[in-house]
N, C-alpha and C positions, 0 to 999 in steps of 0.2 A: 432695380432691374425691372423691366417691363416684360411680362409674359402675355402673349396673345394666342389663345387656344379656345376653340369653340366647344370642345368636349368637356362637359362639366366635371366629370370625374377626373380626367387628366389634369385639367386646370387646377382643381383643388389639391390633387396629390402632388403635382410639381411645385405648387406654391408652398405647401407645408414642408416638403422635402428640402427645397432651397432655403427656406427660412431657417431650418435646422442647421444648415451650413453657414448661417450668419448673414445671408443676403436679405436686404430690404426689398420686398416684392410689391408690385402692383400688377393686377391682372385684368384682362379684358376678354370678352367672349366673341367679339367680332372686329373686323378690320377698321371700321370707321370709329368705333369707340377707342380702339388702340391708337389711332391717329390723333384723336383729341387728347388723350392722355399724354402722348409723346409731345404734342405742341404745348401742353400746359405745364409740364414738369421736365426736369433734367434727369436723364437716365444714363448710367454707365454702360448699359448693354441691353439689347432687345433680343428676345427669343420669340420667333414668329412661326406659327404653323402655316403651312402652305394653303391648305383648304380652309378658308374662312368665309362666312356669309358677308354679304355687302361688298366689302373690299377684301380681296384675297391677300395672302401673305406676300406674294410677289409684287402686287400692286402697291401694297403698304410699304414694302422695302424701297420701291422706286420713289414713293412720295417722301420717305425719310431721307433718301440720298439727295433729294433736291436741296436740302438745307443742312444736312448733318453728316459727319463722318463717324458717328457712334458705331461701335462693333455690333454686327447683326448675325445671329445664329438662326438658321432656318431649320424647321422640323418637317420632315416629309414622311408620309405613310408608305412611300415607295423608295426603294434603294437605288433605282436607276430610272432612266427616262427623262421626260421633259421637265418634271418638277424640279429636279436637282439642278439641271442646266439653267433653266429659267431663273431660279432663285439666285444662283451665283452670278449670272449675267446681270441681274437687277442690282447687284452690289452687295449681296450677302458675303460675309467673310468665311463662313463654314456652314456645314449642315450635319444633322443627325437623322437617323432613320427610326421611326416609331414602329413598334414599341422600343423604348430606349431605357436602359438601366440608369438609375439616378447617378451612380458613380461615373458613368460615361458622360452624361450631360454635364455634371459638375467639372469633370476634367476638361471638356471643351470650353466651358465658360471660363475656367481659370486661365486657360491658354490665351483666349481672346483678351481677357483683362490684362494679362502680362504684356501682350503686344501693345495695348493701348497705353499702359503705364510706361513702357519703354519709349514709345513715340513721344510721350508728353514730358519725359524726364529731362532736366537740364543736362548739358553736356558732361560736366565733371562727375555727377552722380551716376549717369548711365555708363560712362566709360569705366568707372571703378569696377562695375560688375562685368564689363565686357573685355577688360584687359586692353583697352585702347588708350591712346594718348588722352590726357586730361582735357585738352581743349578741342578735341575732334579735329577734323580737317575739311577743306573744301575740295571736292573732287570734280573735275571737269571732263566731260566726254562729248566733244563737239559742242552742240548748242545746249547740252544738258549739264546742269550744275547741281551737285548734291552736297549740301552742308551737313556733315555728320554730327557736328556739335550743336547747331541750332535746329536740326531736324527740318530743314527747309529744302525744297526742290524747286528748280525753275527751268524753263525751256526758253531760250532766246531772251532771257532776262525777265520773263513773266512767271510769277509764282504759280505752282501747280499744287492743288489740294489732293492729298492722297489719304485713303483710310489707313489706320494703323497696320493692317495686314499688307496693303499695297506698299506702304513705306518700308516695312521690314523686308519684304521681298526685294524691293529695289536696293536696299542696303546690302542684302546678301549678294546680289549681282555686282554692286559697286565695289565690294570687298574683293571680288575675283574677276576683274575686267578681262575679257578675252578668253576666259576659261569656261569650258562647258560644264554646267551644273546639272546633274541628273535629277529627274523628278523626285526620286525617293530621298535625295539629299535635301532638296528644298522642302519636302514634306516634313522631314525630321527637324530641320533648322528653323523653319518659319512657322509651320503649323504644329510642330512638336508631335508628329505622328511617328509610328514605327513603320515597318516595311509594308503593313497592310493598309496604309492610307489610300484614299481615292485620289488618283492623279488628276482627276478633272478639276479639283479645286486649284491646282497649280496652273493648268492650261487656261482656265477662265480668268484667273487673276492676272496672268500674263497678258491676255487679250485686253483687259481693262487698262493695264499699264501702257500698252501700246497705243490705245486710244488717247491717253493723256500725254504721253511722251513722244509719240511718233512711231509709226509702224515699223520702221527700219531699225529702231534703237536696240530692240531685243531680238536676237536671231534664233530661229529654230534650227537645231542640229538633229536631223531626223534619226530616230532610233536611239538617241542619247538624252537630249534635253534642250537647254537654252543657254545662251551666253549673251552678255552685254557687250556691244561693240565699243571699242575704245574711241 
């Protein structure tokens, strides 16, 4: 796991705490060093502070997304405002607000890693845990095709690369086509939040899906949530 945090005390304390939970850690104090480490090594997950010298966390996330779908967790010193929105729009999967308790950080990390493992698992192994058919199925919604066994998505025959979070969100929609899914339901099933989760992560992930799949594919039902058009 790669942690990019410019505060020396936080960087050391997070590194030590996460290593105690069994994670192999690399850490950087600025965005450019973090980008070099990311390019030199393979990481299962990135934890990026928003405010970084040289290249900030949002810019770093954008650079990462140019070549990788690795899960990204952003850390912001502000719980609302442009930091959170910009980080999620840049391609981050989730965020936490500093100061953050270690158990909260670990819970978010575990959730992201589960999504990544789910997206990478072969069909029969994944289905055994999900209660689906062992072979999965190919679902077609107009020009959108979702192969739930191979975890492949295409639009008009062209493959579409989705992050693990985007893929799990699409699978949730594909399992309930034409049915309105409320934001708190999506937070619980995709992000593993309770009722107190921030619905902006849903809204911004839907926006990213629309950019990749077509803006009309996922419909907003005002006051309720979203649904996938059949």
